[in-house]
N, C-alpha and C positions, 0 to 999 in steps of 0.2 A: 496688571496681570497677576495670576496666582503665584504665590511664593512657596517653594519647597525648602525645608530644612534638611540638608544633606550632611552625612558624616564626613569628617576630614581625617587626614592621616594621623594627626596628633590626638585623635579621640574626641575632638569637639564637634560642633555643628556649625554649618555655614549656610546662610540663606541664598537660595538661587531663584531668581525671577524668571519665570517661563516666558517664552515669546508669544506673539500673537498666533492664534490657531490658524492653520491653513484651511482654505475652503476647497474640499474635494467634492466632486459630483457624486450624487447618491447612486448613479448608475454609469457604466462606461459610455462615453460619448463617441467612441470610435471602436472598430473591431480590434481585438487583441491580435498581435502577430505571433502569438504562441498559444499552445494549449495549456491552460492553467487549472490544475486539479488541487482541491483542498482535501487533505485526509481528516475529515471532520470527526470530532468526538461526539459522544452521545450525552444526553442529559439524564442523570440518575434520578429516580423517583425516591427522594429522601424520606417520604412518608410511608413507604412500603413496610409492611410488617414481616421482615425476614432478616436473616443474618447476611450482611453484605460481604462477609468473607467467603460465604458458601454459595449464595444465590445471586441472581442478577435481576434488578428491577429497573426498567427504563421508563422514563416519562416520554412516551411516544409522540404526543402532540408537540411538546417543545423540541424534541429531537428533530422531527420533520420540519417544524417551523424554522429551525436554524438552517437546515438544508435549503429551504425555499429562499431564505435570506442570502445565502451564498450564491445560489443561481441568479438571483436578482442583480447581483454585483458582476455577473458575467463569468463567475468561476464555475468549474465543474466540481464534482464530488468524487473522491476516491473512497469508496464505501467499505466498511468492515475490514480495515487494513491492519497489517502487523505493525505499522508505525503509529497506529491510533489506539484501538482497543482490543484487537485480537491477541490472544495470549496473555492478556492483562485484565482478565475478568469477563470477557465476552467469549462464550463457547460457540461452537458451530451452530447449535440449535437456535440460540438467540440471534446469531449473525444472519441466519437465513431470514428470520423475521424482519431484521433491520434492512436487509437488502430488498426484500419484497416491498416493504413500505416505501423505501426510498425510490425504487424503480417506479412504483405506482404513482408516487407524488410527482415524479419528473414528467409524466405523460401530459399533464395539463399546464406545463410551463414551457412555452416555445423556446427552443434552443438549449434546454437543460441537458447537461451531460452528467452521466453517472457511470462509473466503472467500479466493479466490485471484486474484492479479494477472494480468490479460490486457492485453497491449499490442502494440507493434510492434517490440520490441527485436531481433528476428531480421532485420529489414529494414535493409539498409545505407542510411545517409543520404548520398545522392549528389546531385549537381547536377541529375540528370534524374529523381529520384523524383517520382511523381505522386500526386494524391489517390486515384486508383483503386488504386495500389500500397498506400497506407496502409489503405484500406478492406479490401483483400484480406488484409493482414497482421493487422489486428484480427480479421477473420472467422476466420482460421486459428486464432489463439490462443483466441478465445472458444469456437469449436467444440470444440477440444481439452479445455478446462476442463469444459465441459458434458458432453462424452462420458465424462469420468471421474467424473461425478456431483457436480461442484463448483459452487459459487456464484462469481460473477465480481465482482472489483473492476476497473473499467475505468481503466487507468492512462493518464497523459498520454503523448503520443507525440512523440519528438524528430523523427521523420520528418515528422509533420504540421506541427510548428512550422517546419520547414525549407521545406516546399513550399506551405503555405497563403498566400494573398495577401489574404485578407479575412475578416471575421467569418463571412460566408456560407459560406466553405469549411469552417470548423469545424462549422457547423450541418449542412452536407451530410454530412460524414463521420459525425458522432455520430448524426444521424437515421437514416442507413442502417444503421449497426452496431446501434443500439438496437432497430430495428424487427425484428431477427432473434433477439433474446435470448429465452430461454425463461422465466427468472425475473428479477425486478428486481435490478439491479446497484447497486453503490456506485461513484460517480464520484470519481476522485482528481485534484484540480487541484494539481499539484506546482509550486511557484514556482521562479523562476530563481535564488533564493538557495541552493537545493539543487542545481539543475542548470541551469547557464547556457544550455544548449542549448534550454531551454524559455522563454526570454525572449520576450515578446510573445504568449504563449499566449492563445487565444480571439480573436486578431486585433488586439490593441492592447497597447502597452507600458504603458499606464496601467491599473492593476488595477481601478479603479472603472469605467472604460469596458468593460474585458474582462468584468467581472461582469455587465453587461447582456446580453452574448451568452451567457454561461454560464447565466444565469437563463432566457433564452429557450429554450435547449435543454432545461433541466430542466422548464419548463412544457409544452413541446410533447411531452415524452416521460415525463410524470410516472408513467404506469402501468407504465413499464419501469424506474423508478429507485427503489431503496430509500432512498438517501441520498447525500450528497456529503461528502467530506473535502477541505478546502482547507488547503494548507501554504504560507502566505504570511508567517508570523511577525508577524501583525498582528491582534490581538484585535478591533479596531474593524471591520475588514473582515469578519471572521468573524461578528460580531454582526449587522452590517448585512445580510449575505447570509441569515443564519438567519431574520431577521425577515420576509424576503420570499419564503421558500421556499413552494412549494405545500404544502397541509396534509398530504399523504401522504408528503412527502419529508423525511427526517431530516437533521440536521446531525451529522456525526461530527467530534469535536474531539480535540486531543491533540498 
């Protein structure tokens, strides 16, 4: 078996012999009992003649090939997400192209699942941004995803966190946006430990209090919501929320 030299506490090295590799099937041999989505990254085009700090160059063939590989394993794809590339080099314009290509590629793979992030990241967060601006930005991205035949993951909004003044402001925005959705969406509550600009989301800096507003939105719009994914790095909060979800709303974890 291969041997790895690993560092020890005293600064030396110690050989470690690996075990025999396990034999995993190339494809699932039975149905999953859960919905499994991979927030897949993109493949950069390292040969593109541009400034990578300013512009985005994607190797589309390899990016889509990776998604086909994930689908072949029985995984779905959570596309253009804030936990993958959105807000970290992928703007809304490039994200639209990624979503379009991914949705198109999924059509010739039986059982392929793709859900795509819709948010407000094309809206500049300024001191004069309003709730109506946030609603319009959400509507623009949701309409674009649905026009491409995609399902929506409704991402948290930095602009909403900046301009909302109360839990009622969050309810107003989500109620308005969800009322126009064609198919049930997945709500993503991304915590401030991943994005400091989202601190105080749902109108309260205390997650337990914020959870009450979140639950109210879920209950009021249960027919428009497939599930919710919370990213707070706290299993107890996730468990507590899951136990109180409407019967038709799933908890996405990971």
